[in-house]
Residue, then its C-alpha position, 0 to 999 in steps of 0.5 A: m877388413m869388413p866393418g865390424s870385424p875384430s882386428i887381428v892386431p893387438e891393441a897397443d899396451d902402454r907398459d914396459t915388458y921385461l924378458v929374460f934370455n936364459d942359458y939352458g946348457k946343452l939345450g942352448r940359449a932361448w928367450c923364456e916364454t912367459d905369461e904377459h901378466w908376469t913381464d913387469r919389472e917387479t915380477l921379473i926381479t922376484y922370479l930371478m931372485e926365486g930362481q925361476y930362471s936357471d942361468p939368466v944371460r941378459v934382460v931386455a925391456f920394451n914398450t911397443a906403444e912408446g916404440w923402444s927397446r933396450d938391454v936392462s941387464e945392468e939395471v936389473a943386476d944392480e937392483i938385485a945386488q942392492r936388494c940382497a944387501a939391504d935385506g942382509f942376504d948373499i946374492p943367490t948362487f944362481l945369480e952371482e954370474f949375472v950380477d958379476r957380469y952386469g952389476k956396476s955398483r955391487p955393494v961391498q959388505l964390510p965385516l962387522r967388528g965384535p965388542d973386543f974391537l970396540h973396547s980396544h979402540k977409542c974414537 
């Protein structure tokens, strides 16, 4: 390399990057192409919940500066389930299979009892 020439190796970006492996049906499965600015955890979960990915199969995270990568599907599925429960929403139908497959702590929503139950049962 000549002195003063720019490097073709990208600078180490010390941040976690999240990518989705998606099932496109008859077209097969592929890693979703995305802008580097939209690969953080919060954006990924927002996009999943908005339906930006048609059928997510797996989510991986990596950090090249720290030298690690791992499957984060379980964490993401649990976070989606928790957010939906906290907001009082059902898990979107396009994410049900993903959350069912990976979620370990999917919250159980108990049915609400009406006023008749409260008046007929004394505590």
